Every structure is written in structure tokens, then in C-alpha cells.
C-alpha positions as CSV (number, residue, x, y, z in Angstrom):
1,M,15.7,-86.6,40.3
2,L,14.5,-83.3,38.8
3,K,16.4,-81.3,41.4
4,K,19.6,-83.2,40.6
5,L,19.1,-82.6,36.9
6,L,18.5,-78.9,37.5
7,I,21.5,-78.5,39.8
8,G,23.7,-80.5,37.4
9,T,22.6,-78.5,34.4
10,T,23.1,-75.2,36.3
11,A,26.6,-76.3,37.4
12,A,27.6,-77.4,33.9
13,T,26.4,-74.1,32.4
14,L,28.2,-72.0,35.0
15,S,31.4,-74.0,34.7
16,L,31.4,-73.9,30.9
17,G,30.8,-70.2,31.2
18,V,34.0,-69.8,33.2
19,I,36.1,-72.4,31.4
20,L,35.1,-71.4,27.8
21,P,34.6,-67.7,27.9
22,T,33.6,-66.1,24.6
23,T,36.4,-64.0,23.3
24,S,36.7,-61.6,20.5
25,T,39.2,-62.1,17.8
26,Y,42.6,-60.6,18.5
27,V,44.7,-58.8,15.9
28,A,48.4,-58.7,16.2
29,S,49.4,-55.2,17.1
30,S,52.2,-53.3,15.5
31,N,53.6,-49.8,15.9
32,E,53.0,-48.8,12.3
33,E,49.8,-47.4,11.0
34,P,48.2,-49.1,8.1
35,S,48.2,-47.0,4.9
36,N,44.8,-48.0,3.6
37,V,42.6,-46.8,6.5
38,L,39.3,-45.1,5.8
39,V,37.9,-43.0,8.6
40,V,34.2,-42.3,8.5
41,E,32.6,-40.1,11.1
42,K,28.9,-40.6,11.6
43,E,27.0,-37.8,13.2
44,T,24.2,-38.8,15.5
45,T,21.7,-36.3,16.6
46,S,19.6,-38.5,19.0
47,P,21.3,-41.6,20.3
48,E,19.0,-44.3,21.3
49,V,19.9,-46.3,24.4
50,E,18.1,-49.6,25.2
51,A,18.0,-50.5,28.9
52,A,19.7,-53.7,29.8
53,G,17.4,-55.8,31.9
54,A,14.9,-58.6,32.0
55,K,11.5,-58.4,30.4
56,G,8.6,-57.9,32.7
57,L,7.2,-61.4,31.9
58,L,10.5,-63.1,33.0
59,V,10.6,-60.9,36.1
60,K,7.0,-61.9,37.0
61,G,7.8,-65.6,36.5
62,A,10.8,-65.2,38.8
63,L,8.7,-63.4,41.4
64,Y,6.1,-66.1,41.3
65,T,8.9,-68.6,41.9
66,I,10.2,-66.6,44.8
67,K,6.7,-66.4,46.2
68,G,6.4,-70.1,46.1
69,A,9.8,-70.5,47.7
70,V,8.9,-68.2,50.5
71,K,5.9,-70.3,51.3
72,A,7.5,-73.7,50.8
73,G,11.0,-73.0,52.0
74,D,12.7,-74.1,48.8
75,W,16.4,-73.8,47.9
76,I,15.6,-70.5,46.3
77,L,14.7,-69.2,49.8
78,G,18.3,-70.2,50.8
79,L,19.6,-68.0,48.0
80,I,17.5,-65.1,49.2
81,E,18.5,-65.5,52.9
82,E,22.2,-66.0,52.0
83,H,23.2,-62.3,52.5
84,M,20.3,-61.2,54.7
85,S,20.7,-60.1,58.3
86,N,19.4,-62.4,61.0
87,G,16.6,-60.1,61.9
88,A,15.3,-59.9,58.3
89,I,15.5,-63.7,58.0
90,K,13.5,-64.1,61.2
91,Y,11.0,-61.5,60.0
92,L,10.7,-63.3,56.6
93,K,10.1,-66.7,58.2
94,N,7.5,-65.3,60.7
95,N,5.6,-63.2,58.2
96,T,5.5,-65.2,55.0
97,S,1.9,-64.3,54.2
98,K,2.6,-60.6,54.6
99,V,5.7,-60.9,52.4
100,N,3.7,-62.8,49.8
101,K,1.0,-60.1,49.7
102,G,3.8,-57.6,49.2
103,L,5.1,-59.7,46.3
104,D,1.6,-59.8,44.8
105,K,1.5,-56.0,44.9
106,A,5.0,-55.9,43.2
107,I,3.8,-58.3,40.5
108,D,0.8,-56.1,39.8
109,R,3.1,-53.2,39.1
110,L,5.1,-54.9,36.4
111,D,4.5,-54.5,32.7
112,D,5.2,-57.6,30.6
113,A,6.9,-55.8,27.8
114,Q,9.1,-53.4,29.7
115,N,12.8,-54.1,30.5
116,Y,13.7,-53.9,34.2
117,A,17.1,-53.4,35.7
118,Q,17.9,-54.9,39.1
119,S,17.7,-51.6,40.9
120,T,14.2,-51.0,39.4
121,I,13.1,-54.5,40.5
122,R,14.4,-53.8,44.0
123,S,12.4,-50.6,44.2
124,I,9.2,-52.3,43.0
125,I,9.6,-55.1,45.5
126,Y,10.5,-52.6,48.3
127,Q,7.4,-50.6,47.5
128,G,5.2,-53.7,47.5
129,L,6.5,-54.8,50.9
130,R,6.0,-51.3,52.3
131,D,2.4,-51.2,51.0
132,V,1.6,-54.2,53.3
133,N,3.4,-52.5,56.3
134,V,6.7,-54.5,56.3
135,P,9.1,-52.3,58.4
136,A,11.5,-50.3,56.2
137,T,14.7,-51.9,57.6
138,Y,13.4,-55.5,56.8
139,A,11.8,-54.5,53.5
140,E,15.0,-53.0,52.2
141,D,17.1,-56.1,53.1
142,I,14.4,-58.5,51.7
143,A,13.9,-56.5,48.5
144,E,17.6,-56.2,47.8
145,N,18.2,-59.9,48.1
146,M,15.0,-60.9,46.3
147,A,16.0,-58.5,43.4
148,A,19.4,-60.2,43.2
149,V,17.7,-63.7,43.0
150,V,15.2,-62.3,40.4
151,S,18.1,-61.2,38.3
152,F,19.7,-64.6,38.7
153,L,16.5,-66.4,37.6
154,A,15.4,-64.0,34.9
155,F,18.6,-63.2,33.0
């Protein structure tokens, strides 16, 4: 029942996001310039840019979810395996404890308050998998797909 509710809620959210996109207000355009326009130029000496990404706490939660999915073979594991090579899928299924140890190492590297972009998450997962001697070709494929699922779960 809970799975049906989760799937239904997810489907409804995604469909409403497609059907009812947020739009900005549109102004009728004309070729004439308005006469009462005030132009103000603001000089910035040090622009601050905030990284777009998920907080470390959300990323950790998503990684714990993935860790459980790898062990139990949940539907989230299907999301991870969706775009993986057959060799990486076979390696993942045969070495779940090693992959989970690599995820533990990745979780230990995360800071709860920091923002993480998907590429950074992928690098952290990749390094965690390499620390437990997962071959580079499989680690790269697994990390890329896990990072995409983390972004899906955490954003």
C-alpha cells in the first residue's frame, strides 16, 4: 500500500510539473522604447556565487537509501541499473558488501552543511568505491548512476 501511495504521489507530482509549469509574467512587446525608463548600473567588486546542489544531509540520506536498495534489491536498485553496462550490473550484484563498504566511505566524506553538485557526488562515490578496490571501470559506471539517483532522491 505504501509503495502504491509513493508511486502515485511521485507520478502526480511529475505530471503536474509537466502540465502546469511555472511561468514568468509576459509583457506585450512593442518596438517603441518607453520614455520613463531609469537605468541604474550597480558596480559589483566581488560577486558571490552559491553552488546549486543538495545539502550534505540530504545526500547522506539518499546514499543510505541506495545502500539499503543495493542490499535488498529494491526498485531504487532498478533506477541505478537502468543505464549501467551488463558487466557493472553483474559486478554490483555479486559484490554488494564491497559496494556498501565503498558507500560507507563516501558517506563518511560528506559534510552535512555543504552543498554538493552531482559531479561532486559522483567523485565522492567513485573514490569510496576505489578505496575498497572496486575496479575502475565498474566503479565509474556505478558511481555515475548512483550519483544520478542521489540527485533524483535529494533534490
